[in-house]
N, C-alpha and C positions, 0 to 999 in steps of 0.2 A: 170824300170824308172831311168833315170839319175838324180843325185842330186849333188848340189854344197855343199860339206862338209864344206867348209869355211863359207858359208852363213848360214848353219844350226847351226854351232858352234856359230856364231855371234848372231843368234836369241836366242839360249839357254842362251848365256851370258847376253843378254838384259833382259830376263825373270828372271835370277838369280839376276841381279842388282835390279830390282823392288822388288823381294822377300827379298833381303838383306836389302833394305831400310825399308821395312815394318817391318821386324823382329827387326831391330835396333831401330825403333820407339817405340817398345813395351818394351824395356829394362828399360827405366826410369820409366814409370808408374808401371811396375811390382815391381820395387824396392820400390816405394812409397806405393804400395799395401801391401807389406810385413810389413811395419811399421803400416799401418792402421789395418791390420788383427790382429797383436799382441795387438794393443791398444783396438780393439773391443773386443777381447776375455778377456782382462784384466778387462774390464768394464761390463762383463756379456752378451755380444753378441748384437744382433739386438734390436732396440727399438720396442717393440710389437705394440705400437700405430701407429708408422710409417708403419709397415708392414701391419696392418689391413687396413690402409687408402689406401695403394697400392692395396690390394686385392679387396677392394670395387670398386675402380676406374676401375680396369681391368675387373671385372665381368660385370660392366655396359657397357664397350666398347665391350666386347664379345657379349652381348645380342643385341646390336644395330648394330654391323658390319655385313657385308656379306663377304664370302670368295671369293678369286679370282678364275679364271677359270683354274688354273694349278693343281699341284699335290695335294694340300690340298683339293680342291673342289672334285677331283676324289676320295679321300679317305673318304670323308663324315664324318669327325670327329667333326663337329661343336658342336653338342649337348654334345658329350662326353667331349670336352674341357671346356665347360661351367660348367658341373657338376664337373669336376676335379678341376677347379679353386675355387669352393665353398667348397671343401672337407676340413675337419680339418687337414688332413695330410700336407697341404701346408701352414697352418696358420703361422708357425714360420720360413718360408723360406725367405731369402733375395731375393728381386726381381733382384738385380744385379747378384747374384750368379746363380739364375735360368737362366737368359739370357746367362751367360757365359757357364753354363753347356749345355744348348741347342745348343749354337754355337759349343762347342766341339763335341756334338753328331752329328751335321751336318758334321763336318770335318771327324769324324770317319767313317761315312757312305760314304763320298766321297773317302776316302782312299780305303775302301773295294770295292767300285764300279769301280774305275779305276783299281784296282788289278784284278777284274773279267774281265774287258774289255781287259786287256793286255794278258789274257790267250786265247782270241779269235784269231784265225789265221789272220783275216783281220785287227786286231788292233795291236797285239803284236807279231805276227808270221812272218815267212819268206815272206809271201805274202802281208804284211802290207805296207802301204805308210810310208816311213821313217820319214817324217815330223810329221805325225799323231802319229806314235809310239814314237818318241822323245818327243812330246808334252805331251802325256799321261803319260809317265814315269816320266818326270820332274814335272808335275802337281800333280801326286800322292805323290811325295816326299814333295812338298810344302804344300799340305793339311795336311800331318803328322806334319809338323812344326807348322801349324796354330792350330791344335788340342793341341799340346804341350803348345803353348802360352796361349790358352784359359784356359786349365787346370791349368797352373801355376797361372793365375789370380784367378781362383776359390779357389785353396788351400790357397793362400795368403789372401783371404777374409774370410777364415775360413770354406770353404765348402769342399765337397768331389769331387775329380776328376771324370769326366765322361769318362768312357772307352767304353761305349756301343754306338751303332748308334742311331740316331733319330728313335723312335719306329714307328711313323706314316709313315715317308718316307721309312723306311726299308721294310714295307709291300708293298708299291708301287713299290719299286725297285725289290723286289722278284717276284712280279706279272709280271713285265716287262721283266724279264730275258729270258723266253722262246721265246720272240719275238725279241731278239737281234740277228737277222740273217744277218745283214749287217752293214756297217759303218753308214748309215743314222739313223738307230734306236739307235745305241750307242751314236752318236753325239746328237741326240734329247734328250735322257735321261740325258746325262752329262750336256747339256745346261740348262735343267730345274733345275738340282741340283746347278749349278754355279749361275744362276740367283737367285734362292731361297736363297742361302748363302749370296750373295751380298745385296739383298733386306733386309734380316734379319739384317745384320750388319748396314745398313743405318738406319733402324728403331731403333735398339738397341742404336746406337750412340746418338739419340735424347731422348731415354727413360731412360737411366741409370742415377742414381742419383750421383754416385761417378765419379768425373772428371777423375781420373786415370784409373778406370775400363773402362770408355768410350773411352779412347785412344786406347785400344786394338782392338776392332772391327773397329774403325776408321782407324787404320793403315793397317788392313788386307783387308778391303772391296775393295780397289783399285786393289789388286792382283786378287780377284775373278772377278772383272769387266774385267780385262785383259783376264782371262781365257774365259769368256763369249764372248768377242769380237773375239777371235781366233776361237772359236767354231761356231759363226755365219757365219764367212767367209768360214769355211770348209763346213758347212751345205749348204750354198748357192751353192757352187761349186758341191757338191755331188748331190743336187737336180736338178741342171742344166746339169747333165750328163757330167760334166767337171772335174771329180776327178783327171784327169791327170794333171790339172793345179795347184794342190796342190804340189808345188815344190818350192825350193829355189835355185836361185832367180826365181820368177814367170815370165812367158812370158807376159809382160804387154800389148803386142799387141793383145793378145787373151782373156784377162780378160774382163768380162762384165762391162758395164759402172758403175754399182752400187758397184763395188768392193771396192771403197774407202769409202763407207758409210754404207755398210751392217752390219759391226761389231758394229755400234752404232745406233740402231733403235730408241732410246729415248734420248732426251737431258738430262734428269735426270732419275735416277733409280726410278721405281715405288716401292711401298712397299705392294702391294695387295697380294703378295705371301710370305711375310715375315712370318717366323715361330713364333708361340706363345711363350711367355716368358718361360713357364714351360713345353713346349712340350718334351724337351729332358733333363729336370732336373732330378737329382738323387733322387729316391724315398726312 
């Protein structure tokens, strides 16, 4: 396959610009969180009454809500999460810290999953599409930067950094690995992870109590949405037996009519597959 190296370089540069803007936007709130974390520890930590109120509200929502049709529904962890949220082990955990730890765990899993994908010959090998390979490589690096940002926020709020992957999604990914026999299966799995990450950060932005902590997922969710948009376009071309059109620049005369909109199936991100606040929290 021929490829325009200049166009590929320009695409990667644009992706890096979006990523750099997102990471730049986290610096100020992380600095503010350092001060708040020090002040919190100086005054004895979280307010127990405030934490109990959050736990009560979350348990009620868990019991009333239904899970979406994606990875979480497939995992069947609803009852387990309700029981977990009611356990004494979580009673003294900051809700913001839990959400940030869960976000870090999602990013850790994404790094590992893209790493696994890049070891497959049709994603990272000599037979791989150069655009897809470059995207997977750059996206893996960006997810690592996201994990580092979330963990920095966790530590500055007085919590422990999350170095492990999301335990629920890890099981789903491990179960899916034997079926990753071609680009279509890899793209579908990556797309679910990217959408799950973006939806989680949309939900977290509205749920977090600390304004500076809220800015961290708010700055990163746009990058995850960009990842998902690229994957939607690749998925559509692979499904339409037009993988040869995944090139830079693309042959616009051969692209399907939906090429301009397939990357944005929803006007707004849904949150039905957002991860639960404590799903990836450090126990």
